[in-house]
Residue frames relative to the residue before (quaternion, step in Angstrom):
aa qw qx qy qz dx dy dz
M 1.0000 0.0000 0.0000 0.0000 0.00 0.00 0.00
S 0.4788 -0.6866 0.4653 0.2879 3.57 -0.91 0.88
R 0.6558 -0.4978 0.3896 0.4127 3.55 -1.29 0.31
L 0.6255 0.5422 -0.3435 0.4436 3.57 1.04 -0.74
H 0.6951 0.4605 -0.2916 0.4688 3.60 0.81 -0.91
D 0.5992 0.5368 -0.3584 0.4737 3.59 1.11 -0.60
A 0.6603 0.4942 -0.3013 0.4785 3.60 0.98 -0.86
L 0.6401 0.5176 -0.3267 0.4643 3.61 0.97 -0.81
R 0.6334 0.5292 -0.3315 0.4571 3.59 0.99 -0.80
T 0.6075 0.5530 -0.3463 0.4530 3.59 1.09 -0.70
L 0.7129 0.4546 -0.2506 0.4715 3.59 1.07 -0.73
S 0.5144 0.6455 -0.4258 0.3706 3.61 1.23 -0.13
P 0.6840 -0.4907 0.3284 0.4284 3.62 -1.20 0.37
K 0.1441 -0.7788 0.6085 0.0492 3.54 -1.14 0.79
D 0.4440 -0.6032 0.5717 0.3349 3.52 -1.24 0.44
F 0.5326 -0.6510 0.4282 0.3304 3.56 -0.88 0.91
S 0.6040 0.5684 -0.3571 0.4295 3.60 1.12 -0.55
D 0.6483 0.5147 -0.3156 0.4639 3.62 1.25 -0.35
V 0.5609 0.5931 -0.3892 0.4268 3.61 1.28 -0.12
P 0.3706 -0.7458 0.5058 0.2249 3.62 -0.71 1.02
L 0.2186 -0.8310 0.5008 0.1042 3.57 0.10 1.30
D 0.6489 0.5167 -0.3216 0.4567 3.59 1.18 -0.44
D 0.7732 0.2342 -0.1451 0.5712 3.62 1.28 -0.17
L 0.0911 0.8502 -0.5119 0.0823 3.59 0.93 0.93
N 0.5858 0.5916 -0.3805 0.4026 3.59 1.02 -0.71
N 0.7261 0.4171 -0.2433 0.4895 3.60 0.71 -1.04
Y 0.6193 0.5519 -0.3430 0.4408 3.59 1.00 -0.78
M 0.7073 0.4556 -0.2710 0.4676 3.58 0.81 -0.99
R 0.6224 0.5266 -0.3475 0.4633 3.60 1.01 -0.70
D 0.6399 0.5110 -0.3230 0.4744 3.60 1.02 -0.74
V 0.6405 0.5118 -0.3243 0.4720 3.61 0.95 -0.84
F 0.6684 0.4962 -0.3086 0.4602 3.60 0.89 -0.89
A 0.6421 0.5186 -0.3300 0.4582 3.61 0.98 -0.80
K 0.6832 0.4683 -0.2936 0.4773 3.59 0.95 -0.82
A 0.6054 0.5303 -0.3543 0.4761 3.59 1.10 -0.60
E 0.6351 0.5189 -0.3296 0.4676 3.59 1.00 -0.77
L 0.6219 0.5299 -0.3399 0.4657 3.59 1.02 -0.77
V 0.6420 0.5149 -0.3266 0.4648 3.60 0.91 -0.90
I 0.6596 0.5153 -0.3102 0.4508 3.58 0.84 -0.97
N 0.6951 0.4845 -0.2815 0.4504 3.57 0.88 -0.91
T 0.6570 0.5133 -0.3265 0.4453 3.61 1.13 -0.44
V 0.5607 0.5796 -0.4069 0.4290 3.60 1.19 -0.34
P 0.4444 -0.7188 0.4576 0.2766 3.62 -0.61 1.07
S 0.4997 -0.6367 0.5008 0.3068 3.55 -1.15 0.69
P 0.5895 -0.5535 0.4324 0.3989 3.58 -1.16 0.45
P 0.5657 -0.6044 0.4206 0.3713 3.60 -1.08 0.53
G 0.7851 0.3231 -0.2466 0.4674 3.54 -1.25 0.51
G 0.5239 0.6645 -0.4500 0.2854 3.52 -1.23 -0.50
D 0.4187 -0.6793 0.5509 0.2445 3.52 -1.40 0.04
T 0.5251 -0.6074 0.4776 0.3569 3.57 -1.10 0.62
Y 0.7034 -0.5079 0.2937 0.4012 3.56 -1.12 0.61
P 0.6917 0.4819 -0.3251 0.4285 3.66 0.74 -0.88
S 0.7501 0.3949 -0.2304 0.4777 3.62 1.01 -0.66
A 0.5768 0.6026 -0.3777 0.4019 3.63 1.22 -0.19
S 0.1654 -0.7645 0.6104 0.1246 3.54 -1.24 0.43
R 0.5718 -0.6026 0.4407 0.3401 3.55 -1.20 0.60
T 0.3299 -0.7228 0.5665 0.2187 3.54 -1.18 0.56
R 0.7218 0.3502 -0.2159 0.5566 3.58 1.32 -0.12
T 0.3922 -0.7197 0.5206 0.2391 3.55 -1.18 0.53
E 0.7122 0.3861 -0.2428 0.5337 3.61 1.17 -0.53
P 0.4968 -0.6928 0.4276 0.3007 3.63 -0.91 0.80
N 0.8181 0.1581 -0.0652 0.5491 3.66 0.99 -0.70
P 0.1748 0.8429 -0.5013 0.0875 3.62 0.74 0.85
A 0.5673 0.6308 -0.3916 0.3563 3.62 1.13 -0.43
A 0.2280 -0.7664 0.5900 0.1121 3.54 -0.86 1.03
N 0.7876 0.0289 -0.0300 0.6148 3.60 1.24 -0.39
A 0.7447 -0.4493 0.2683 0.4143 3.56 -1.30 0.27
T 0.6398 0.5465 -0.3471 0.4141 3.61 1.01 -0.64
E 0.6733 0.4913 -0.2946 0.4674 3.60 1.23 -0.32
I 0.5272 0.5867 -0.4214 0.4474 3.59 1.29 0.15
T 0.1141 -0.8094 0.5749 0.0372 3.57 -0.89 0.93
S 0.5411 -0.5942 0.4822 0.3487 3.55 -1.23 0.51
S 0.2996 -0.7454 0.5720 0.1657 3.52 -1.11 0.74
N 0.4629 -0.6705 0.5086 0.2783 3.56 -1.22 0.52
V 0.4835 0.6819 -0.4331 0.3371 3.60 1.25 -0.14
R 0.0561 -0.7779 0.6259 0.0068 3.55 -0.98 0.93
S 0.5198 -0.6283 0.4764 0.3288 3.54 -1.14 0.63
P 0.6243 -0.5339 0.3949 0.4115 3.58 -1.22 0.37
P 0.6544 -0.5034 0.3629 0.4320 3.60 -1.18 0.37
P 0.4599 -0.6974 0.4735 0.2793 3.61 -0.96 0.81
D 0.6579 -0.4690 0.4053 0.4278 3.53 -1.35 0.19
P 0.6261 -0.5594 0.3796 0.3886 3.63 -1.09 0.61
E 0.6114 0.5563 -0.3458 0.4440 3.60 1.08 -0.71
V 0.6670 0.4923 -0.2883 0.4792 3.58 1.03 -0.84
V 0.5837 0.5767 -0.3701 0.4356 3.60 1.08 -0.70
E 0.6420 0.5163 -0.3227 0.4660 3.60 0.98 -0.79
L 0.6756 0.4840 -0.2942 0.4720 3.59 0.97 -0.84
Q 0.5718 0.5943 -0.3805 0.4183 3.61 1.13 -0.56
K 0.5992 0.5890 -0.3559 0.4090 3.59 1.09 -0.66
T 0.5437 0.6268 -0.3891 0.4002 3.59 1.21 -0.46
W 0.6553 0.5277 -0.3078 0.4443 3.60 1.12 -0.66
G 0.3691 -0.7542 0.4809 0.2525 3.62 1.18 -0.28
K 0.7028 -0.3946 0.3432 0.4823 3.55 -1.05 -0.84
P 0.5804 -0.5822 0.4116 0.3933 3.61 -1.12 0.50
I 0.4449 -0.6692 0.5189 0.2916 3.55 -1.11 0.69
K 0.5040 -0.6572 0.4727 0.3010 3.54 -1.17 0.59
V 0.0139 -0.7683 0.6387 -0.0402 3.53 -0.88 1.09
G 0.4856 -0.6979 0.4485 0.2758 3.58 -0.80 0.99
N 0.6332 -0.5608 0.3863 0.3679 3.56 -1.19 0.61
K 0.6086 0.5639 -0.3575 0.4288 3.59 1.06 -0.69
D 0.7402 0.3942 -0.2117 0.5020 3.58 0.99 -0.86
N 0.7775 0.2441 -0.1161 0.5678 3.58 1.24 -0.30
P 0.0415 -0.8668 0.4962 0.0256 3.61 0.62 1.10
L 0.6934 0.4547 -0.2860 0.4802 3.61 1.15 -0.48
G 0.4518 -0.7299 0.4258 0.2862 3.60 1.27 0.08
V 0.2632 0.7817 -0.5205 0.2208 3.58 1.06 0.72
S 0.4084 -0.6977 0.5319 0.2519 3.59 -0.88 0.95
V 0.1373 -0.7758 0.6132 0.0571 3.57 -0.92 0.96
W 0.1705 -0.8040 0.5684 0.0384 3.54 -0.81 1.09
K 0.1254 -0.7809 0.6093 0.0573 3.56 -1.19 0.57
T 0.0211 0.7618 -0.6474 -0.0025 3.53 -1.10 0.76
A 0.5218 -0.6418 0.4623 0.3195 3.55 -1.04 0.77
G 0.4628 -0.6513 0.5214 0.2996 3.55 -1.10 0.70
A 0.4347 -0.7080 0.4928 0.2588 3.58 -0.96 0.79
D 0.6588 0.5231 -0.3029 0.4479 3.59 1.28 -0.11
R 0.4797 -0.6914 0.4073 0.3548 3.60 1.33 0.22
H 0.5716 0.5780 -0.3911 0.4316 3.61 1.14 0.54
G 0.8051 -0.2682 0.1417 0.5097 3.59 0.87 0.82
A 0.5345 -0.6145 0.4876 0.3145 3.51 -1.20 -0.63
W 0.3648 -0.6774 0.5902 0.2444 3.52 -1.36 0.31
F 0.1576 -0.7659 0.6174 0.0852 3.55 -1.08 0.78
A 0.0126 -0.7975 0.6030 -0.0165 3.56 -1.09 0.72
R 0.0447 -0.7609 0.6446 0.0586 3.50 -1.27 0.41
R 0.1068 -0.7797 0.6153 0.0462 3.53 -1.15 0.61
S 0.2166 0.7720 -0.5686 0.1840 3.53 -0.70 1.06
V 0.2278 -0.7204 0.6330 0.1689 3.52 -1.32 0.34
H 0.0451 -0.8053 0.5910 -0.0133 3.55 -0.80 1.03
E 0.2846 -0.7358 0.5890 0.1754 3.52 -1.23 0.53
G 0.6500 0.5183 -0.3916 0.3944 3.52 -1.12 0.74
L 0.7622 0.2413 -0.1470 0.5824 3.58 1.22 -0.34
G 0.2916 -0.7861 0.5242 0.1492 3.58 -0.45 1.20
F 0.6818 -0.5139 0.3409 0.3934 3.55 -1.26 0.45
T 0.6516 0.5336 -0.3298 0.4266 3.60 0.87 -0.90
K 0.6696 0.4857 -0.2942 0.4787 3.57 0.93 -0.89
W 0.6420 0.5203 -0.3124 0.4685 3.59 0.99 -0.82
K 0.6618 0.5119 -0.3036 0.4558 3.59 0.90 -0.95
R 0.6409 0.5260 -0.3187 0.4594 3.58 0.95 -0.88
A 0.6590 0.5042 -0.3071 0.4660 3.60 0.96 -0.85
M 0.6497 0.5126 -0.3198 0.4614 3.60 0.96 -0.82
Q 0.6543 0.5151 -0.3199 0.4519 3.59 0.97 -0.81
K 0.6279 0.5385 -0.3331 0.4525 3.59 1.09 -0.61
E 0.5842 0.6118 -0.3756 0.3786 3.59 1.13 -0.57
F 0.6271 0.5183 -0.3524 0.4625 3.62 1.01 -0.66
A 0.6430 0.5072 -0.3253 0.4728 3.59 0.97 -0.82
A 0.6452 0.5167 -0.3192 0.4635 3.60 1.01 -0.78
S 0.6740 0.4860 -0.3089 0.4626 3.60 0.97 -0.77
M 0.6442 0.5112 -0.3299 0.4636 3.62 1.11 -0.57
A 0.6044 0.5866 -0.3488 0.4111 3.60 1.17 -0.52
V 0.6134 0.5375 -0.3531 0.4585 3.61 1.18 -0.45
E 0.1550 -0.8249 0.5414 0.0483 3.58 -0.63 1.12
E 0.3878 0.6690 -0.5305 0.3474 3.55 0.74 1.11
G 0.7931 -0.2812 0.2076 0.4988 3.58 -1.11 -0.55
P 0.7022 -0.4528 0.3325 0.4375 3.58 -1.28 0.27
G 0.8274 0.2258 -0.1874 0.4788 3.56 -0.97 0.94
S 0.5064 0.6884 -0.4182 0.3079 3.59 1.20 -0.18
G 0.7179 0.4388 -0.2659 0.4704 3.61 1.10 -0.42
S 0.3116 0.7878 -0.4898 0.2057 3.59 1.22 0.23
V 0.2029 -0.7379 0.6348 0.1066 3.52 -1.13 0.83
R 0.8260 -0.0842 -0.0140 0.5572 3.60 -0.56 1.20
G 0.7285 -0.4557 0.2364 0.4536 3.58 0.97 0.86
I 0.6748 0.4317 -0.2970 0.5197 3.60 1.25 0.01
G 0.2514 0.7796 -0.5455 0.1775 3.55 -0.78 0.93
T 0.1725 -0.7528 0.6242 0.1183 3.48 -1.37 0.03
D 0.4019 -0.7154 0.5185 0.2405 3.55 -1.18 0.48
R 0.7862 -0.1133 0.0791 0.6024 3.57 1.12 -0.65
R 0.4046 -0.6730 0.5552 0.2741 3.57 -1.23 0.46
V 0.1706 -0.8123 0.5518 0.0816 3.56 -0.73 1.03
E 0.8094 0.0230 0.0194 0.5865 3.58 1.17 -0.46
Q 0.0113 -0.7655 0.6430 0.0229 3.55 -1.23 0.54
K 0.0436 0.7995 -0.5952 0.0689 3.57 -0.74 1.07
I 0.2814 -0.7206 0.6110 0.1677 3.53 -1.08 0.84
V 0.1301 -0.7764 0.6141 0.0565 3.57 -0.84 1.02
D 0.4276 -0.7441 0.4544 0.2388 3.57 -0.35 1.29
G 0.8447 0.1711 -0.1510 0.4842 3.52 -0.92 0.98
V 0.7230 0.4067 -0.2437 0.5025 3.59 1.25 -0.12
G 0.6381 -0.5107 0.3560 0.4530 3.60 0.73 -0.98
K 0.5796 -0.5612 0.4686 0.3598 3.53 -1.27 -0.49
L 0.1760 -0.7605 0.6191 0.0854 3.56 -0.98 0.92
E 0.0281 -0.7905 0.6118 -0.0021 3.55 -0.83 0.99
G 0.2503 -0.7403 0.6078 0.1411 3.53 -0.87 1.00
Q 0.0880 -0.8181 0.5683 0.0075 3.56 -0.50 1.17
């Protein structure tokens, strides 16, 4: 199994009983490292300028009041390590998504799961108009919204991510927060 598929498997759902609660620091650092590998393997959008040569198109960091005011940025990350370039080939070519469903023209990638349980999808883009703090706050609200739906398991998912109930929450000093959903 490739390093990419091993990293993707790390990000798949886990039973909370499989989480080593006595070694959360190392466990979470390993998950974050594998998540970073996955992120780095997703190909950058075509075109654009490298970070040092790019310039902002907006003067305010969070001017967007709604999704229609968010714009694509020309900023691109630096070229990846040669090892990562090889793993990027696993994603193949971007899948075709209509303009109606993809107004910002974000490339969407797909790779087959190595476990015969479907496929993984990824996208990589940089947008201007929505700061990280505002984005993070919105993402955190999605779990609460999915728990509010009282139908069958998974029925409250937002963009394919959801939970039915929170079973545990632990703060790991210097690393982050672990929530068992």
